[in-house]
C-alpha positions in Angstrom: 20.4 -19.1 -10.6 17.5 -18.6 -13.2 16.0 -15.2 -13.7 12.5 -16.5 -14.0 12.4 -18.2 -10.8 13.8 -14.9 -9.1 10.8 -13.1 -11.1 8.4 -15.9 -9.9 9.4 -15.4 -6.4 9.1 -11.6 -6.7 5.8 -11.7 -8.2 4.5 -14.4 -5.8 5.2 -12.2 -2.8 4.3 -8.9 -4.1 1.0 -10.1 -5.9 -0.3 -11.8 -2.8 0.9 -8.9 -0.5 -1.0 -6.8 -2.5 -4.0 -8.7 -2.7 -4.0 -9.2 1.1 -3.7 -5.6 1.8 -5.4 -4.0 -1.1 -8.5 -6.4 -1.0 -10.9 -3.5 -1.7 -13.6 -5.9 -0.6 -13.1 -8.3 -3.5 -13.3 -11.6 -1.2 -16.3 -12.3 1.0 -15.7 -11.9 4.8 -11.9 -11.5 4.0 -11.9 -8.3 5.9 -12.1 -10.4 8.9 -8.7 -12.2 8.2 -6.8 -9.5 7.0 -7.7 -6.7 9.4 -4.5 -7.4 11.7 -2.5 -6.8 8.6 -4.3 -3.8 7.9 -4.2 -2.5 11.4 -0.4 -3.1 11.5 0.0 -1.2 8.1 -2.0 1.9 9.3 0.9 2.1 12.0 3.8 1.1 9.9 3.0 3.3 6.6 2.7 6.5 8.3 6.1 5.7 10.4 7.7 4.9 7.1 6.5 7.9 5.3 7.9 10.3 8.3 11.1 8.7 9.1 12.4 6.9 5.8 10.7 9.2 3.0 10.5 12.1 5.2 7.2 12.5 3.4 4.5 14.6 5.1 1.0 14.3 4.7 -2.4 13.8 6.6 -1.6 10.4 8.3 -5.2 10.1 9.4 -6.3 9.6 5.9 -5.9 6.0 5.2 -7.7 4.1 2.1 -11.3 5.5 1.6 -13.2 6.3 -1.6 -9.9 7.3 -3.4 -7.9 4.3 -3.8 -4.8 6.6 -4.8 -4.4 8.6 -1.2 -0.9 8.9 0.0 -1.1 6.2 2.3 -1.8 3.5 -0.7 0.9 4.8 -2.5 3.4 4.5 0.2 1.9 1.2 1.2 2.4 0.1 -2.4 6.1 1.0 -2.2 6.6 -1.0 1.2 5.1 -3.9 -0.5 7.2 -3.5 -3.5 10.4 -3.4 -1.2 8.9 -6.1 1.2 8.7 -8.5 -2.0 12.3 -7.6 -3.3 13.8 -8.5 0.0 11.5 -11.9 0.4 12.6 -12.6 -2.9 16.4 -12.5 -2.1 15.8 -14.2 0.9 13.8 -17.1 -0.7 16.2 -17.2 -3.5 19.2 -18.2 -1.2 17.2 -20.5 0.9 15.7 -22.4 -2.0 18.0 -22.2 -5.0 18.0 -25.8 -5.6 14.2 -26.1 -6.1 13.6 -27.3 -9.9 9.9 -25.6 -10.4 7.0 -23.9 -8.5 4.3 -25.3 -10.4 2.2 -25.9 -7.4 2.7 -22.3 -5.9 2.4 -20.9 -9.7 -1.2 -22.8 -9.5 -2.3 -21.3 -6.0 -0.9 -18.0 -7.1 -3.1 -17.7 -10.2 -6.1 -19.3 -8.4 -5.9 -16.3 -5.7 -5.4 -13.9 -8.7 -8.3 -15.2 -10.9 -10.7 -15.0 -7.9 -9.5 -11.5 -6.9 -10.0 -10.2 -10.5 -13.4 -12.1 -10.9 -14.9 -11.0 -7.7 -13.5 -7.2 -8.2 -14.8 -6.7 -11.6 -18.3 -8.5 -10.8 -18.9 -6.3 -8.0 -18.4 -3.3 -9.9 -20.6 -4.8 -12.9 -23.4 -5.6 -10.5 -23.5 -2.2 -9.2 -23.6 -1.1 -13.0 -26.7 -3.4 -13.6 -28.7 -1.3 -11.2 -27.5 1.9 -12.4 -26.1 2.4 -9.0 -22.4 3.5 -9.5 -22.9 6.3 -12.2 -26.4 7.3 -11.5 -28.1 9.3 -14.1 -27.5 13.2 -14.1 -29.9 14.7 -11.4 -31.6 18.1 -11.2 -28.4 19.8 -9.9 -26.3 18.4 -12.7 -28.8 19.4 -15.5 -28.5 22.8 -14.1 -24.5 22.9 -13.9 -22.7 24.5 -16.5 -20.0 22.5 -18.3 -17.3 24.6 -17.0 -18.0 23.8 -13.2 -17.6 19.9 -14.1 -14.5 18.1 -12.5 -12.9 15.6 -15.3 -14.4 12.6 -12.8 -17.8 14.5 -12.6 -17.7 14.9 -16.5 -17.0 11.3 -17.0 -19.7 10.0 -14.2 -22.2 12.4 -15.9 -21.5 10.8 -19.4 -21.6 7.1 -18.2 -24.4 7.9 -15.9 -26.7 9.4 -18.7 -27.3 6.0 -20.3 -28.8 3.1 -18.2 -28.5 0.8 -21.5 -24.7 1.5 -21.6 -24.4 0.8 -17.8 -26.0 -2.5 -18.2 -24.0 -3.4 -21.4 -20.6 -2.3 -19.5 -21.9 -4.4 -16.3 -22.5 -7.6 -18.2 -19.1 -7.5 -19.7 -17.6 -6.9 -16.5 -19.5 -9.7 -15.0 -17.9 -11.9 -17.9 -15.1 -11.9 -15.5 -16.6 -14.7 -14.0 -15.1 -16.8 -16.5 -11.8 -16.7 -14.5 -13.5 -19.1 -12.1 -13.2 -21.8 -14.2 -9.7 -23.0 -14.7 -10.3 -24.6 -18.2 -11.5 -21.3 -19.9 -9.0 -18.9 -18.1 -7.2 -17.8 -21.1 -10.8 -16.5 -22.5 -11.6 -15.1 -19.2 -8.1 -13.0 -19.1 -8.5 -11.9 -22.6 -11.9 -10.5 -21.5 -10.9 -8.7 -18.0 -7.6 -7.5 -19.9 -9.9 -5.5 -22.2 -12.2 -4.3 -19.4 -9.5 -3.4 -17.3 -7.9 -1.3 -20.2 -11.0 0.8 -20.6 -11.6 1.1 -16.7 -7.8 1.9 -16.3 -7.7 4.7 -19.3 -10.9 6.4 -17.8 -9.4 6.6 -14.7 -5.9 8.0 -16.0 -7.5 10.5 -18.1 -10.3 11.7 -16.1 -8.7 12.0 -12.7 -10.6 9.1 -11.2 -8.9 8.1 -7.9 -8.8 4.2 -8.4 -5.7 4.4 -10.4 -3.9 1.8 -8.6 -6.8 -0.7 -8.4 -7.4 -0.5 -12.1 -3.9 -0.8 -13.0 -3.7 -3.8 -10.9 -6.4 -5.7 -12.7 -4.9 -4.9 -16.0 -1.3 -6.3 -14.9 -2.8 -9.2 -13.3 -4.9 -10.1 -16.3 -1.6 -10.0 -18.4 0.4 -12.2 -15.8 -2.4 -14.7 -16.4 -1.7 -14.6 -20.2 2.0 -14.7 -20.0 2.4 -18.6 -20.2 0.0 -18.4 -23.4 1.7 -15.3 -25.2 3.2 -17.7 -27.9 0.2 -19.4 -29.0 -2.0 -16.5 -28.7 0.4 -14.6 -31.1 0.2 -17.7 -33.4 -3.3 -17.8 -33.7 -4.2 -14.1 -33.6 -1.1 -12.9 -36.0 -0.1 -15.4 -37.7 -3.3 -17.6 -38.2 -1.9 -20.9 -37.2 -3.9 -23.6 -35.6 -2.7 -23.8 -31.8 -3.8 -25.6 -28.6 -4.1 -23.6 -25.3 -2.9 -25.8 -22.3 -5.1 -25.7 -19.4 -3.1 -25.0 -15.7 -3.1 -28.5 -13.9 -4.2 -28.3 -10.7 -2.4 -30.2 -8.1 -4.0 -33.6 -6.8 -4.1 -34.7 -3.4 -3.2 -38.7 -2.9 -6.2 -38.6 -0.5 -9.6 -38.2 -2.3 -11.3 -36.4 0.8 -8.6 -33.6 0.3 -9.7 -32.7 -3.3 -13.3 -33.0 -2.2 -12.6 -30.6 0.4 -11.3 -28.0 -2.2 -14.1 -28.4 -4.2 -16.5 -27.8 -1.1 -14.5 -24.6 -0.2 -14.7 -23.4 -3.8 -18.4 -23.7 -3.8 -18.6 -22.2 -0.3 -16.6 -19.2 -1.2 -18.6 -18.6 -4.6 -21.6 -19.1 -2.6 -20.9 -16.5 -0.1 -19.8 -14.2 -2.9 -23.5 -14.2 -4.3 -25.1 -14.0 -1.4 -22.8 -11.0 -0.4 -23.8 -9.5 -3.7 -27.4 -9.7 -3.4 -27.2 -8.3 -0.2 -24.9 -5.5 -0.8 -27.2 -4.4 -3.7 -30.2 -4.4 -1.3 -28.3 -2.6 1.4 -27.2 -0.2 -1.0 -30.8 0.7 -2.2 -31.6 1.6 1.1 -28.8 3.7 1.7 -29.6 5.4 -1.5 -33.6 5.7 -0.6 -32.2 7.3 3.1 -29.7 9.4 2.3 -30.6 10.6 -1.0 -34.4 11.0 -0.2 -36.1 13.2 -2.8 -37.0 16.9 -1.1 -40.9 17.3 -0.7 -40.4 20.2 -3.2 -38.7 18.3 -5.8 -37.9 20.4 -8.7 -35.9 23.3 -10.4 -37.5 26.7 -9.9 -36.8 30.0 -11.3 -37.0 32.7 -8.7 -39.5 35.2 -10.2 -38.1 39.1 -9.9 -40.1 41.6 -8.3 -40.2 45.4 -8.3 -41.2 45.7 -4.6 -38.6 45.6 -2.2 -37.8 42.2 -0.9 -35.8 41.2 2.3 -36.5 37.6 2.6 -35.0 36.5 -0.7 -32.0 38.4 -2.3 -32.9 40.0 -5.6 -30.0 38.5 -7.1 -31.1 35.0 -6.6 -32.2 33.5 -10.0 -33.0 29.9 -9.4 -33.5 27.4 -6.8 -32.9 23.3 -7.1 -34.6 21.3 -4.6 -33.4 17.5 -5.3 -32.7 15.9 -2.1 -34.0 16.3 1.3 -32.4 18.7 3.7 -30.5 20.3 0.6 -31.1 23.1 -1.9 -28.6 24.8 -4.4 -29.1 28.4 -5.2 -27.9 30.3 -8.6 -27.5 34.0 -8.7 -27.5 36.3 -11.5 -23.9 35.5 -12.4 -24.8 31.9 -12.0 -22.8 31.4 -9.1 -23.7 28.5 -7.1 -24.6 28.4 -3.1 -25.6 25.6 -1.0 -28.5 25.7 1.6 -29.9 23.5 4.1 -33.7 24.2 4.1 -36.3 22.4 6.5 -39.2 21.6 4.7 -42.3 20.9 6.6 -45.0 19.5 4.1 -47.7 18.9 6.7 -47.7 22.5 8.2 -46.8 24.0 4.4 -43.7 25.6 6.0 -40.0 26.1 4.6 -37.2 27.5 6.6 -35.1 29.3 3.8 -32.5 32.1 4.2 -32.8 32.5 7.8 -36.8 33.1 7.4 -39.7 30.9 7.7 -42.0 31.0 4.9 -45.6 29.7 4.5 -45.8 28.0 0.9 -48.5 26.8 -1.4 -48.0 24.8 -4.6 -50.3 25.9 -7.3 -51.9 23.8 -9.8 -49.3 24.3 -12.5 -46.6 23.3 -9.9 -45.4 27.0 -9.1 -44.8 27.6 -5.6 -45.8 30.5 -3.7 -43.7 31.4 -0.5 -45.5 34.3 1.8 -43.8 35.8 4.7 -45.7 37.8 6.9 -44.1 40.5 9.0 -45.9 43.0 11.4 -46.0 45.8 8.8 -46.1 44.1 5.5 -46.5 40.5 3.8 -43.4 39.5 1.2 -44.3 36.8 -1.4 -42.0 34.9 -3.5 -42.9 33.0 -6.7 -40.8 30.0 -7.7 -41.8 29.0 -11.3 -41.3 25.5 -12.0 -39.2 24.4 -14.8 -39.6 20.8 -16.6 -36.2 18.7 -16.9 -37.7 16.5 -19.4 -38.0 19.6 -21.9 -33.6 19.8 -21.3 -32.1 18.5 -24.6 -30.1 16.0 -22.7 -33.3 14.2 -21.3 -35.6 15.1 -24.4 -33.2 13.6 -27.1 -33.7 9.8 -27.1 -32.4 6.8 -29.1 -32.9 7.0 -33.2 -32.4 4.7 -35.7 -33.0 6.9 -38.5 -30.8 10.3 -38.5 -30.7 12.3 -41.7 -28.3 14.5 -40.2 -26.0 14.4 -36.9 -28.0 15.8 -34.2 -24.8 17.6 -32.0 -25.9 20.5 -29.8 
């Protein structure tokens, strides 16, 4: 019994099962198709973890913004075991089969579209600088020691819009995989892109390690039949010919035409979904990350007078998004507040007090709280983020010395 055939049977079952269950929004409208399977896994995976692995975790957490949850890893183990069992049964029942050319073609087709759609999706988000946004006011005030590894990576990548656009374009080049005759070129590009994504996820603790690793492995899988000619060309410098995967032809012409229509339809729906998704994402950003009416970074002016409304150890306040504010005390310890600001009435509820406020000509804010026996005033001195070194320093063609601060 051929080891190659056994390996293919295992790969066929495991890869298709992974794509089916861990689709991650790659295929348009696919969630309508795989919903029963996903719901089944929501029941079976926790049962398997509890009764077979004796592994305890929060069973209410499924796949979310993190692709590396306990649920995800246990589901991956289940798919792996399922592929082993399936390969054994398949090998016994179909041991006389000479080749799996047709199965290989359809497997690589699903893989090509999965990789391409996944990376194009991430690339499009980067083009509009929406996956890793530029550092906001709160980030600019955050000391390096408070950054998580992922937060540091997101700030690094998000700082440069040009870098995001460049990486987005490279990821969108995964679309080359949609064309069978240049699949090798597409796979070489997606392999390089996936290595970069995977290592970033691994070494900066970004919780999408499973999917990024899968993209790399699937890209390598597509290149396996071409390893020898690639070695001869890239290493030995020999002239080679890359063989194209042959697509199975139906005897009836109308069936072949239907396949073309299906391909155009799937790609068309994907394109429409991308455009719609970007527009919806922008609406969500505008809704949930609406700028505060008092947007800015402010130092809290110290006072020699007794002050009860604002603690004396508060040194700065950042108003970035509506309904949120971040306070730093004299030890630079962070505290989150939820102020209510009424721009029409010029009132702000802060620290359980309601102040009248006025914005001075220079941008400073004067908070006023009137009591029965006295009036307290607190001055917020506006800072200028454009003077921060990270924002002020721009691209320079000529540098006589390294500018490393």
